[in-house]
N, C-alpha and C positions, 0 to 999 in steps of 0.2 A: 394330621388327618384332614381329609377334605371336608370343609364345612358345607359344600354343595351336596355331597352324598348324605351327610348326617343331619342336614337341616340346622346346623349350628352357624351362628353369625358372629360378627366382630364383637358384639356385646358379650356373647358367651365366652369368647376368648378373654375379654377384659375381666370378667368376673372370676374366671378360673385363675388368671394371673394374680388377682388379689388374694384368692384362696391360697395359692402357692406362697405368696409373700407372708401370709399369716402362719403357714407351716414353718417357714424358715426361721421365724422368731423363736421357736422353741426347739430347734434342732440341738441335740445333745442334752436336753433337759427332761426327756420323757422316758427314761429308763430303757427297757427292751422293747417298748411299744414305739411305733412310728410317730413322728410329729406330723399331725394332720391339720390342715386348715379348712374351714368351712364357712360358707355364707349363704343366707337365705334371701332371695330376691322376689319381690312381688310388684307387678306393674312398673317394671324397670327401676325399682327403688330397693336398695339394700335395707332390709328390715332387721337383720340380726347377723352376728358373726360368732364364730367359735374356734377355739384351738384346743388341741390335746392338752390336758392338764399336766402340771409338773409331776414327774415320776410316772406319767402315762395314763392317768385317769383324773376326771372323766374324759370320755372321747369327745372329739371336736363336734360331731353331729349332735350329741346330747347337750353340749354346752350352747351351741347355736340355737337349738330348739328351746332350751330353758331360758336363755337370755332374751328371747323374743317376747315382747309384751303385747304383740298383736296376734291376730288369727293367721295361722299358716295355710289355711284352706286356699288352694289354687296357686300356691307359690312354687318356686323352683329352688332346689337345694344344690349348690355347687360344693363339691368336696374333692380333695386332692387324691384320696385313695378310696377304693371300694369299701362301702360301709360293712361293718362286721355283721355276721349272721349267727354267731355262736354265743352261747351263754358262758361267760367267764366269771370274773369278780363283779361284773356289771351286766345288765341285760343287753341283748344285741341292739346295735344302732338301727337295724332295719325295723325292729319293733317300735322304736321311738318315732321313726319316720312314718310308719303306717298309722300310728295313733294321732300324729299331728296333722293328718289330712294334706300332706304335701303332694302336689300334682306331678312334679317332674324332678328327677334326680340325674345330675350330670357329674361324672367323676373322671379323674385323669388316668388312673392305672389300677389294674387288678392287684389285690393283696397277694402276697406269697404264702401267707399262713394257710395251711391245708384245711383248717377248720372253716375258712371263709372263702378261699380263693375261687373266684368265678361263680359264686353261688348267689350273690346279691342281685345280679342282673335278672336271672330267671325268677327269683323269689318276688322281687318288686313288680316285675312285669305281670306275674300271675295275679297280682293284686290291683291290676289296672293302673299302675303308675308308669308314666313315660320314663324310660331310662336310656341315657346316652353315655358311652364311655370312651376312653382313650383321647379325650380332649387335652391337648398339650402334653401328650404322653412322653415326648422326648425330654421335656423339662422335669417331669415327674421321675423319670428314670435317674436323672442326675441328683434330684432331691433325695431319693431313697436308696442311693447306692450303698450307704453304710448299713441301713436297715436290711436290705436284701442280702448283703454279705453275712451279717451276724445271724440272721434268721436261718440262712441256708447252712452255714458252717458251725453254728453254735460256738463261735469264737468272737471276741471283740474285733472290730475294725481297727487296725493299728496304723497310727500316724507317727512317723519319726521326725525329730527336730534336733538340729545342732547348729551352733554358732561358731564361726571361725574368723580369723583375721584375713586380710588380703593374701598373706603368705601362708595361709592354711593352718595356723595354730589355733587350738581351742582353749588354751589356758595361759594365763600370765598372772603372777602375784603382784604385778606393778599397776595394772589397770584393767578395766572391764574391756571386753572384746568389741561388742557392738554398741550403737548409740541408743539414746532414750526412745527413739521412735521404733526401732526394732524390738525393744523390750516390751512396748505396748502391744505390738502385734503378737508377740510371744504370749502375753497374758490373755489376749483374745483367743488364742488356740487353746489355752487352758480352760477358758470358759466354755468353749465349744465341745470339749471332751469330758466324759464322765469320770475317767480315771487317768492318773499320771504315774509313770513308772521310771524309777532311777535305780542305780546300784549303790551299795554302801560306800563304794569308792567316791562316787560323786557327792554323796551325803557328807563324807568326812572332809573332802577337799573344798567344796563350794559352800557348804552349810546353807543350802537353799531353803526357801519357804514353800515353794511349789503351789502357791495360791494365786488367785486372780486379783491383781491389784489395780483394777479399773473401777472408777467410781460407779456405784450402782450395781456392780456385778460380783462383788466380793463374796456374796452369799452362795454363788454358784461355783465356788472353787472345787476342783475335782477330788475324788477320793485318792489318797496317796498310797502307792505301793512301793516298797523298798526291797530289793534283792540283797540279802545279807547272809551269805552261806554260813559263816562262822560267828555271826553276831558280833562284828567288829565295830559297830557304830559308836560314835562318841556320845556319852550320856548328856553332855551339855549342848547338843545340837538343837537348833531352833525347832526342828520337827518333833523332837522328843519333848521339849518344854512347852510346846504349843500344839498339842495333839487333841485337846478336849473339844475344840470347835470343829475340826476337820477330821473325818474318819481316816485313820492311818493303819496300814497293815504291813507287817514285816514277814517276808518269806525266809526261812532259815533251814539248815540241815543239822549242824552240830549244836547240840544243846549247851547252853550256858546259863545255869540257874540264876546267877546274879543279874545277867543282862535280861533274862526273861522276866524277872521280878521288876526290873526298871520299866519294861514295856507295860506290864500289867498295872503297875502303879500309875502310869500315865494314860491308862485306858487305850492302849495300843494293842490291836490283835496280832497274834503271831501264829503262823502256820508252817508246820514242818513238811518239807517236800523232799522226795528222794533225789539223788544225783544219778546222772548217767555214767556210762563207762569212762567218760573223759573228766569225771569229777566235777561236772557242771549241772546246773538245773536244766531239766528238759523244758524247753521254752513252750512247746505245745501243751504240756501238762500245766505249766504256769498260766498260760492264756485260758485254758479250760477252767482253772480255778478262779481266775479273775472274772470270767464270764458269769460264773455262778453267783457273784456278788451283784449281778444285774448291770454290769458294765458293758455297754454296747460299743463304745468307742474309747480307745486307749491312746494317750499321747506318751511316747517314749522319749524322754529328754535324757538320753543316755550319754555317757562319755564314749571314748573310743572303743573300748572292749565290748560294751553292751551293744552299741550300734553295729559293730562288725558282726557280732553273733546273730543279731536279727537279720542283717543283710545276707549272711551266709545261709541262713535257714529260710530265706525268701518270705519273711513274715511281715514286711512293711507293705501296706496298701498304698500309702502316699508318703512323701518326705518333703520337709521344708529345710532348706539350707540358708541360714542368715550369714552374709559375708560382709565384713567391715571393709571400708575403703582404705584402711591404714594397715601397714605392716608392723608386726611386733619385733621382727629381727631377733636380736639376742635375748629380748625379754620373753619371747614366745616359748611355750613348752607344749608337748604332745601335738604332733603334726598329724593331719588327717588326709593327706594327699591320696592315699590308697582308698579311703572311704569315698572320696569324690569320684575317683575313677570307677569304683564299684557301682555307684549310683547311676552312672551313665550306662553301665551294662545291664543293671537290674531293671530299670524302668524304660519303657518305650518312648515316653514323652517328657519334655521338660520345658518350662517357660519362666521368664522373669516376670514377677508380679509387681505392678506399680502400686505401692502402698505408701508413697510419700515418706520414704525412710531417709530423706536427705541424701547422703552419699553412700549409705549402706545398700546392699542388694539382697533381695529375697528370691531364691530360685526354688521353684516348685517342681517336684518330680512325681509323675503319675503314670 
């Protein structure tokens, strides 16, 4: 937006950039609420900052006002999203702003929540507070694309991920596919998403941990969801034996009392879902159920079949393809050439991401 028309200057842009960076820190960690960044400025000095709390509360504005040990009178509040005006589990942020005697409020983008959307502007102005909006709106649109999607559709934002060799194999019982650098980026994706989904086939073949193994981030491992239509999981799997620290949910259709008892013993939830006419789970029903667990973004680390089904139903919002620089040749099993072709058809854009993966490649489809 034009700073000339709105009387906003380069410092306003600088402060809003800082607020956006604060919001980025908690992306994926705030439940169904957006991750918001906020700072309070007085006499060209930042006197307080705030971020949306883990799991979505308290809100960033509340935290910034609470964290401030000085008087807010005459200060400016910069926030990445329109302050809420509705009573939920916490009082509205606009009430906190009014009580604090803040003089000016500048925010980047309107909220999509109908309880608040476009209401803060008129409310605050009616109370003689100077209000400016849409500062760095384009950046805010990118920041909140997941939030806008799940808020509008009542479904999690779905990100696909798969790793293959140079000759497009995804499995080998002789060696790992990608290098240690690619694995670290994969763990970062887990940290950035609230849920992770695999099939029982991947569970039994790979025996994965599905957690985030980056120092300092392990406590933010995603909730684990496993599709297991007939409850064919191996009872000695890592996920079964180590399910008490990380929430784990199995989706099944055919009851197996012995297997259900194993899940219950290990504090693993089990949910029975209906099958469609093709004897498969309805993926929209599945995503609806996952959303009800408060999962706003879901990482699908599927094998070939699960990935193909999500692509066929056009359920991926983004996709990450990790590709090794080495061929597996005769050691390779399960080729995904058709999936890679389908990615090019499904997504309008793709780009190689420079993440210092040594000789591996990371291709991002969006």
